[in-house]
C-alpha positions as CSV (number, residue, x, y, z in Angstrom):
1,X,16.1,8.0,-7.7
2,X,13.5,7.0,-5.3
3,X,10.3,7.6,-6.5
4,X,8.9,10.3,-4.2
5,X,5.0,9.0,-1.8
6,X,2.6,11.7,0.1
7,X,0.8,10.0,2.4
8,X,-2.0,12.5,3.7
9,X,-3.1,11.8,7.7
10,X,-1.3,9.9,10.0
11,X,-4.0,7.7,11.8
12,X,-3.8,4.0,12.1
13,X,-4.1,3.1,8.0
14,X,-2.0,6.0,7.1
15,X,1.2,4.9,9.2
16,X,0.5,1.9,7.8
17,X,1.5,2.5,4.7
18,X,3.9,4.9,5.3
19,X,5.6,2.4,6.9
20,X,5.3,-0.5,4.3
21,X,5.7,2.0,1.4
22,X,9.4,3.1,2.6
23,X,9.9,-0.7,3.5
24,X,9.4,-0.8,-0.2
25,X,12.3,1.7,-0.5
26,X,9.9,5.4,-1.4
27,X,10.9,7.6,-0.4
28,X,8.0,8.9,1.9
29,X,6.5,11.7,4.0
30,X,3.6,12.0,5.8
31,X,1.4,15.0,6.0
32,X,-0.9,15.4,9.4
33,X,-2.5,19.0,10.0
34,X,-2.5,18.4,13.5
35,X,-0.1,18.6,16.2
36,X,0.5,14.9,17.1
37,X,0.5,11.2,15.1
38,X,-2.5,8.7,15.4
39,X,-5.7,10.5,13.9
40,X,-8.8,9.7,16.2
41,X,-6.1,8.0,18.3
42,X,-4.1,10.5,20.2
43,X,-3.8,11.6,23.1
44,X,-3.5,14.7,25.0
45,X,-2.3,15.0,28.8
46,X,-4.3,17.6,31.0
47,X,-2.1,20.6,33.2
48,X,-3.2,18.6,36.2
49,X,-2.1,15.3,35.2
50,X,-4.6,13.6,33.5
51,X,-3.9,11.7,30.7
52,X,-6.8,10.7,27.9
53,X,-6.9,8.0,25.0
54,X,-8.7,10.2,22.6
55,X,-10.5,7.4,20.3
56,X,-9.9,3.7,20.4
57,X,-9.9,1.9,24.2
58,X,-11.2,-2.1,23.1
59,X,-7.3,-3.7,21.8
60,X,-9.2,-6.7,20.2
61,X,-7.6,-9.0,17.3
62,X,-4.4,-8.7,19.1
63,X,-2.7,-11.1,16.1
64,X,-3.8,-8.5,13.8
65,X,-1.5,-5.4,15.3
66,X,1.0,-8.3,16.4
67,X,1.2,-9.2,12.1
68,X,2.2,-5.7,11.6
69,X,5.1,-5.8,13.9
70,X,6.4,-8.7,12.9
71,X,6.5,-7.3,9.0
72,X,9.5,-5.1,10.3
73,X,10.8,-7.7,12.2
74,X,9.6,-6.3,15.7
75,X,7.2,-7.2,18.5
76,X,4.2,-5.1,19.8
77,X,6.3,-5.6,23.5
78,X,9.3,-4.3,21.6
79,X,7.4,-1.4,22.4
80,X,4.8,-1.5,24.7
81,X,3.4,-4.2,27.7
82,X,0.4,-5.5,27.1
83,X,-2.1,-6.6,29.7
84,X,-5.2,-9.0,29.5
85,X,-8.5,-7.5,31.4
86,X,-10.1,-9.7,33.7
87,X,-12.9,-9.0,33.7
88,X,-13.0,-8.2,30.1
89,X,-15.4,-6.3,30.5
90,X,-18.7,-5.5,32.6
91,X,-22.5,-5.2,32.0
92,X,-24.9,-2.9,33.7
93,X,-28.2,-4.3,32.8
94,X,-31.3,-2.7,34.3
95,X,-31.8,-5.6,36.7
96,X,-28.3,-7.0,36.8
97,X,-24.7,-7.3,36.5
98,X,-22.8,-9.6,34.2
99,X,-18.9,-9.7,34.1
100,X,-17.7,-11.2,31.1
101,X,-13.8,-13.0,32.1
102,X,-10.8,-13.6,30.9
103,X,-10.8,-16.5,30.9
104,X,-12.8,-19.0,28.4
105,X,-13.8,-21.6,30.7
106,X,-15.2,-19.4,33.1
107,X,-16.8,-17.6,29.9
108,X,-18.9,-20.6,29.4
109,X,-19.4,-21.6,32.9
110,X,-21.2,-18.1,32.7
111,X,-22.9,-18.4,29.6
112,X,-24.4,-21.6,30.9
113,X,-25.3,-20.3,34.5
114,X,-27.6,-17.5,32.1
115,X,-29.4,-20.2,30.0
116,X,-29.2,-23.6,29.9
117,X,-27.6,-25.3,27.3
118,X,-25.5,-22.0,26.2
119,X,-22.6,-22.9,27.9
120,X,-22.1,-25.7,24.9
121,X,-23.8,-23.6,22.0
122,X,-21.4,-20.7,23.2
123,X,-18.5,-23.4,22.0
124,X,-20.1,-23.9,18.7
125,X,-20.9,-20.2,18.1
126,X,-16.9,-19.5,19.1
127,X,-16.1,-22.4,16.6
128,X,-17.9,-21.3,13.8
129,X,-17.0,-17.5,14.0
130,X,-12.8,-18.7,14.6
131,X,-13.5,-19.9,11.3
132,X,-14.8,-17.1,9.7
133,X,-12.1,-15.1,11.7
134,X,-9.4,-17.4,9.5
135,X,-11.4,-16.8,6.0
136,X,-12.3,-12.7,6.8
137,X,-9.6,-11.7,8.6
138,X,-6.9,-13.1,7.1
139,X,-8.2,-14.0,3.2
140,X,-11.4,-11.9,2.9
141,X,-10.9,-8.0,4.2
142,X,-7.1,-7.9,2.5
143,X,-8.1,-7.8,-1.0
144,X,-8.0,-4.5,-2.4
145,X,-11.8,-5.1,-3.9
146,X,-11.1,-4.0,-7.1
147,X,-13.3,-7.0,-9.0
148,X,-15.3,-9.6,-7.6
149,X,-12.7,-12.0,-9.5
150,X,-10.3,-11.3,-6.7
151,X,-12.3,-13.4,-4.3
152,X,-12.2,-16.7,-7.0
153,X,-9.9,-18.7,-4.5
154,X,-9.9,-21.5,-3.3
155,X,-10.4,-21.2,0.1
156,X,-12.6,-18.3,-0.1
157,X,-15.2,-20.6,-2.6
158,X,-13.8,-23.8,-0.4
159,X,-15.8,-22.3,2.9
160,X,-18.0,-19.1,0.9
161,X,-21.2,-20.5,2.6
162,X,-19.2,-20.3,6.3
163,X,-19.2,-16.6,5.9
164,X,-22.9,-16.1,5.6
165,X,-22.8,-12.9,4.0
166,X,-26.2,-13.8,3.4
167,X,-27.5,-14.2,6.7
168,X,-28.6,-11.2,8.8
169,X,-26.1,-11.0,12.7
170,X,-29.3,-10.6,14.8
171,X,-30.8,-14.2,13.7
172,X,-27.1,-15.5,13.5
173,X,-27.2,-15.0,17.0
174,X,-30.3,-16.7,18.1
175,X,-29.7,-20.1,16.2
176,X,-27.4,-20.3,19.0
177,X,-28.9,-18.3,22.4
178,X,-32.3,-16.7,23.3
179,X,-32.1,-15.2,26.7
180,X,-32.3,-11.7,25.5
181,X,-28.9,-10.6,27.9
182,X,-26.3,-13.0,26.1
183,X,-28.3,-11.8,23.4
184,X,-27.6,-8.6,23.9
185,X,-23.8,-9.6,24.9
186,X,-23.1,-11.1,21.7
187,X,-25.0,-8.1,19.5
188,X,-23.0,-5.4,21.7
189,X,-19.3,-5.6,19.2
190,X,-21.1,-4.7,16.4
191,X,-22.7,-1.6,17.2
192,X,-20.0,0.5,15.7
193,X,-20.3,-1.3,12.5
194,X,-22.4,1.2,11.3
195,X,-25.8,-0.2,11.5
196,X,-28.5,-2.5,14.1
197,X,-28.0,-6.2,14.0
198,X,-30.1,-7.6,12.0
199,X,-28.3,-5.6,8.8
200,X,-25.2,-6.3,9.2
201,X,-24.0,-10.0,7.6
202,X,-23.6,-12.6,10.5
203,X,-19.9,-12.5,8.7
204,X,-19.3,-10.4,11.5
205,X,-19.2,-12.8,14.6
206,X,-15.8,-12.7,13.7
207,X,-15.4,-9.6,15.9
208,X,-16.9,-12.1,18.8
209,X,-13.9,-14.1,18.4
210,X,-11.3,-11.9,17.9
211,X,-12.3,-9.9,21.2
212,X,-14.1,-12.6,23.4
213,X,-12.0,-15.7,22.5
214,X,-8.8,-13.7,22.0
215,X,-9.1,-11.1,25.0
216,X,-9.6,-8.3,25.8
217,X,-5.9,-6.2,26.0
218,X,-5.1,-3.5,26.9
219,X,-1.3,-1.7,26.3
220,X,0.0,-0.1,29.5
221,X,0.8,3.7,28.8
222,X,-2.4,3.9,26.6
223,X,-3.5,3.5,22.9
224,X,-1.4,6.0,21.3
225,X,1.3,3.6,22.6
226,X,0.8,2.2,19.5
227,X,0.9,4.9,17.3
228,X,3.8,5.6,18.8
229,X,5.1,2.8,18.1
230,X,3.8,2.5,14.4
231,X,5.8,6.2,13.6
232,X,8.8,4.6,15.1
233,X,8.8,1.4,13.1
234,X,8.2,4.2,10.4
235,X,10.5,6.8,10.9
236,X,13.4,3.5,11.2
237,X,12.8,3.4,7.6
238,X,13.3,6.7,6.6
239,X,9.5,8.4,6.6
240,X,9.4,11.9,7.4
241,X,6.5,12.9,9.7
242,X,4.9,16.6,8.8
243,X,2.9,17.9,11.4
244,X,0.5,21.4,11.4
245,X,1.0,20.4,8.0
246,X,-2.6,20.8,6.2
247,X,-3.3,19.8,2.9
248,X,-5.3,22.1,1.3
249,X,-5.3,21.1,-2.4
250,X,-4.3,18.3,-4.6
251,X,-3.4,19.2,-8.1
252,X,-3.6,17.8,-11.4
253,X,-2.3,17.2,-14.8
254,X,-2.3,15.7,-17.3
255,X,-4.5,12.7,-15.3
256,X,-1.7,12.3,-12.5
257,X,-1.5,13.9,-9.6
258,X,1.5,16.1,-9.6
259,X,1.9,18.0,-6.3
260,X,-0.1,18.9,-3.0
261,X,-0.7,22.3,-1.6
262,X,0.3,22.6,2.4
263,X,0.4,25.5,4.4
264,X,-0.2,27.4,0.9
265,X,3.0,26.0,-0.4
266,X,3.4,23.7,-3.2
267,X,5.4,20.1,-2.9
268,X,5.5,17.7,-6.0
269,X,5.4,14.1,-5.7
270,X,5.4,10.5,-7.9
271,X,2.4,8.9,-6.1
272,X,-0.2,10.3,-3.3
273,X,-1.8,8.1,-1.1
274,X,-5.1,10.1,0.7
275,X,-5.2,8.6,4.8
276,X,-7.6,11.7,5.3
277,X,-11.4,11.0,5.1
278,X,-12.3,9.7,1.7
279,X,-15.6,12.6,1.1
280,X,-13.5,15.5,2.6
281,X,-10.6,14.3,-0.3
282,X,-12.5,14.1,-2.8
283,X,-15.0,17.4,-2.3
284,X,-12.9,19.7,-0.6
285,X,-9.2,18.7,-2.3
286,X,-9.9,17.6,-5.6
287,X,-11.7,19.6,-8.4
288,X,-15.3,18.2,-9.5
289,X,-13.6,16.5,-12.6
290,X,-11.5,14.0,-11.0
291,X,-13.9,12.7,-8.1
292,X,-14.9,9.2,-8.1
293,X,-18.4,10.2,-6.2
294,X,-20.1,13.4,-5.8
295,X,-22.3,14.1,-3.3
296,X,-26.0,12.5,-4.2
297,X,-23.5,9.0,-3.9
298,X,-22.2,10.2,-0.2
299,X,-25.5,11.2,0.6
300,X,-27.3,7.5,0.1
301,X,-24.3,6.3,2.5
302,X,-24.9,4.5,5.8
303,X,-22.6,5.8,7.6
304,X,-21.5,4.0,11.5
305,X,-21.9,6.3,13.7
306,X,-20.8,9.7,15.6
307,X,-20.1,9.8,19.3
308,X,-20.5,12.2,22.7
309,X,-17.3,12.2,24.6
310,X,-16.9,12.8,27.7
311,X,-13.1,13.2,28.9
312,X,-13.1,13.6,33.4
313,X,-10.5,13.9,35.8
314,X,-11.9,12.5,39.0
315,X,-10.1,14.1,42.2
316,X,-10.9,10.8,44.0
317,X,-10.7,6.9,43.6
318,X,-14.0,5.2,42.1
319,X,-15.2,2.1,44.0
320,X,-17.2,-0.4,41.8
321,X,-15.9,0.1,38.6
322,X,-14.2,-1.5,35.8
323,X,-11.5,-0.8,33.2
324,X,-14.5,-0.8,30.7
325,X,-18.3,-1.0,32.1
326,X,-21.1,-0.9,29.3
327,X,-24.3,1.2,30.4
328,X,-27.4,-1.2,28.7
329,X,-30.2,-0.4,31.1
330,X,-32.2,0.4,28.0
331,X,-33.2,-1.3,25.1
332,X,-30.7,-1.9,22.3
333,X,-33.0,-1.5,19.6
334,X,-34.9,2.0,20.7
335,X,-31.4,3.4,21.0
336,X,-29.8,2.2,17.2
337,X,-33.2,2.9,15.9
338,X,-32.9,6.2,17.1
339,X,-29.3,6.4,15.4
340,X,-30.1,4.6,12.2
341,X,-33.7,5.2,11.3
342,X,-34.7,8.0,13.1
343,X,-31.5,9.6,12.6
344,X,-31.6,11.9,16.2
345,X,-30.9,11.9,19.8
346,X,-31.7,9.2,21.4
347,X,-34.6,8.9,23.8
348,X,-33.2,6.1,26.0
349,X,-29.2,5.8,25.4
350,X,-26.9,2.9,26.2
351,X,-23.3,4.6,27.2
352,X,-19.8,3.0,27.0
353,X,-17.2,3.5,30.9
354,X,-13.6,3.8,30.3
355,X,-11.8,3.5,33.9
356,X,-8.2,3.1,32.4
357,X,-6.6,4.2,35.7
358,X,-7.9,0.9,36.9
359,X,-5.4,-1.4,35.2
360,X,-2.9,2.1,35.0
361,X,-1.9,4.5,37.8
362,X,0.1,6.6,35.0
363,X,-3.4,7.6,33.5
364,X,-4.3,9.8,36.7
365,X,-2.9,11.7,39.5
366,X,-1.9,9.4,42.7
367,X,-6.0,9.1,44.3
368,X,-7.7,9.8,41.4
369,X,-9.6,8.4,38.2
370,X,-9.5,9.1,34.3
371,X,-12.7,9.0,33.0
372,X,-14.2,8.3,29.5
373,X,-17.7,8.2,28.8
374,X,-18.8,7.7,25.3
375,X,-22.4,7.5,24.2
376,X,-23.0,6.3,19.8
377,X,-24.9,8.8,18.0
378,X,-26.1,9.4,15.1
379,X,-24.3,11.7,12.8
380,X,-25.1,14.9,10.8
381,X,-27.5,15.9,13.6
382,X,-27.4,19.2,15.1
383,X,-24.7,19.4,18.3
384,X,-24.4,21.9,20.9
385,X,-23.7,22.4,24.1
386,X,-26.8,22.5,25.6
387,X,-27.3,18.8,24.3
388,X,-24.0,17.5,25.1
389,X,-24.7,18.6,28.8
390,X,-28.3,17.4,29.1
391,X,-26.9,14.0,28.5
392,X,-23.7,14.0,30.6
393,X,-26.2,14.4,33.4
394,X,-28.1,11.3,32.2
395,X,-24.8,9.5,32.6
396,X,-23.5,10.8,35.4
397,X,-26.3,10.2,37.2
398,X,-26.3,6.6,35.8
399,X,-22.8,6.6,36.5
400,X,-23.5,7.0,40.3
401,X,-26.1,5.2,40.6
402,X,-23.7,1.9,39.6
403,X,-20.8,3.0,41.9
404,X,-22.9,3.4,44.6
405,X,-20.6,7.0,44.7
406,X,-22.7,9.8,45.6
407,X,-22.7,13.9,43.9
408,X,-19.8,12.3,41.1
409,X,-20.1,15.7,39.6
410,X,-18.4,17.8,42.8
411,X,-15.3,15.5,42.2
412,X,-14.5,16.4,38.8
413,X,-10.9,18.0,38.6
414,X,-11.0,17.9,34.6
415,X,-13.8,17.8,32.2
416,X,-14.1,18.1,28.5
417,X,-16.6,17.1,25.6
418,X,-16.1,16.0,22.3
419,X,-19.0,15.7,19.3
420,X,-19.3,15.9,16.0
421,X,-18.8,19.0,15.6
422,X,-15.2,18.8,16.7
423,X,-15.1,15.5,14.2
424,X,-15.9,17.9,11.8
425,X,-12.9,20.3,12.8
426,X,-10.8,18.2,13.8
427,X,-10.6,14.8,10.9
428,X,-12.4,16.8,8.3
429,X,-15.4,14.0,9.3
430,X,-18.1,13.4,6.6
431,X,-20.9,14.7,9.2
432,X,-19.1,13.8,12.2
433,X,-18.9,10.6,12.1
434,X,-16.7,8.6,14.5
435,X,-16.7,4.9,13.2
436,X,-16.2,5.5,8.9
437,X,-19.2,3.6,6.9
438,X,-21.6,1.3,7.7
439,X,-20.6,-2.4,7.3
440,X,-23.7,-3.3,6.2
441,X,-24.0,-6.0,2.7
442,X,-24.6,-3.4,0.7
443,X,-21.3,-1.4,1.6
444,X,-19.0,-4.7,2.1
445,X,-15.8,-5.7,0.1
446,X,-16.2,-4.4,-3.9
447,X,-19.8,-2.1,-3.0
448,X,-17.4,0.2,-0.3
449,X,-15.7,3.1,-2.0
450,X,-12.6,2.2,-4.4
451,X,-9.8,2.6,-3.2
452,X,-8.3,3.7,-6.9
453,X,-9.3,7.2,-8.3
454,X,-10.6,6.2,-11.5
455,X,-9.5,9.1,-13.3
456,X,-6.3,9.7,-11.9
457,X,-3.5,7.2,-12.3
458,X,-1.5,7.9,-8.8
459,X,-4.0,8.4,-6.4
460,X,-5.4,5.8,-3.6
461,X,-7.5,5.9,-0.1
462,X,-6.9,4.6,2.8
463,X,-8.7,4.2,5.6
464,X,-12.0,3.3,7.3
465,X,-13.8,4.7,4.7
466,X,-12.8,2.4,2.4
467,X,-12.1,-1.1,2.8
468,X,-11.6,-3.3,4.8
469,X,-13.4,-1.2,6.7
470,X,-13.8,0.9,10.4
471,X,-11.3,-0.4,12.9
472,X,-7.6,-0.9,14.3
473,X,-6.9,-3.8,12.6
474,X,-8.6,-3.4,9.5
475,X,-7.3,0.1,9.2
476,X,-3.3,-1.2,9.5
477,X,-4.8,-3.6,7.4
478,X,-5.9,-1.1,4.3
479,X,-2.6,0.6,4.3
480,X,-1.0,-2.3,3.8
481,X,-3.2,-2.8,1.0
482,X,-2.4,0.5,-0.5
483,X,0.9,0.4,-0.3
484,X,0.8,-2.7,-2.1
485,X,-0.5,-1.6,-5.0
486,X,1.9,1.0,-5.1
487,X,4.1,-1.4,-5.3
488,X,2.2,-3.2,-7.9
489,X,1.5,0.0,-10.1
490,X,5.5,1.0,-10.6
491,X,6.4,-2.1,-11.5
492,X,3.8,-2.2,-14.3
493,X,5.1,1.2,-15.0
494,X,8.8,0.3,-15.5
495,X,7.4,-2.9,-17.8
496,X,6.0,-0.2,-19.8
């Protein structure tokens, strides 16, 4: 008889875990508290025809996503069309605008035009980042991280110094570039890793390679096409999905998770994977004696940011706006200091705009635009509609100034805000975080919350609060890691 596995949550890690587990021959059910698949990568469509991706919008590290589909004998092109964006994105400075081109040769020319010699130094930077990417994404991040012993491999040992775990990212960037605009351009990708660039290991230059060098892509139809494709693969392998299914309790007996209480009803399983928020799972679904960590442990953790998001439909085309635009007229370090050190709303915020209707006409009605404003904020701070609106006014004014479009607010056809309180309500997110734990050195690999419950034999955790960390590709990898651990567990059990 097949072993029965429950997966709590249908975000990227849950979808990945469910797919691999079903491939390995287990009977798998996914329980999702919301009405659709995807977790933070859900979408919604308004009554007047606007479609919005609710979360991820940057398609980076395409090879890692492709690897998932290849593991099931498929290709991403079987499910959706990928478009390479050109420019990859636009960065707005106080006195200039920089478009990052799709073509790498043109990117080198851009760097050279800003700082003499920077074109060649970009080549050196990317060569180093490529090595980190190969080791980091193919060797380092795929470990379950039960022990440092896992990292004793010939390849990792041979290239350990190249990982630059003890060098901070800010110092590493400045080895290659001196111009403040190039520095900001290279430091931008690590903002959502949860700390200022000076507190992030230089290892994460792999993100620059996985983005700028491998390109910035867009899946036609929106990011939800990825989660829908992953769900299709899972269903093809006989995974059963249960929506509007709120898991209320993990019931433990004799050191084993025996069942889940779901919408008041108890269901029995042989193994449980929690792709739900790790803190919520431990603090609310488990009795105190079965938790890996207490509340003091979580209070000391450094969280990646939350964010204030506005989903806007405009009943007009907006000129001078690209698919991705970064508004970096203000100081990066002042904003990150407000988030990570002062833990307050930013005094001079940076923000990001996505207008996917520039690439994909299906995302908005004819002659209209869908616009997504996102501003990183500190998790756990007070969230109110009044504060949200104050920042909305700042962002819309800066958008008007950049595009030359006066009185944009008067063209708003749809408007919805989303912030800390919503992340807590919809995803049980600890302190309303949007991006999991910060990838600081003290929260890397074995130092992250463990994927294995130390007191319950058949409970594992997956997702952005555990290994390998936040982001779409890492979450997909996280699901595969726990699926392999379940497979090893039952193989071991059979030998007893």
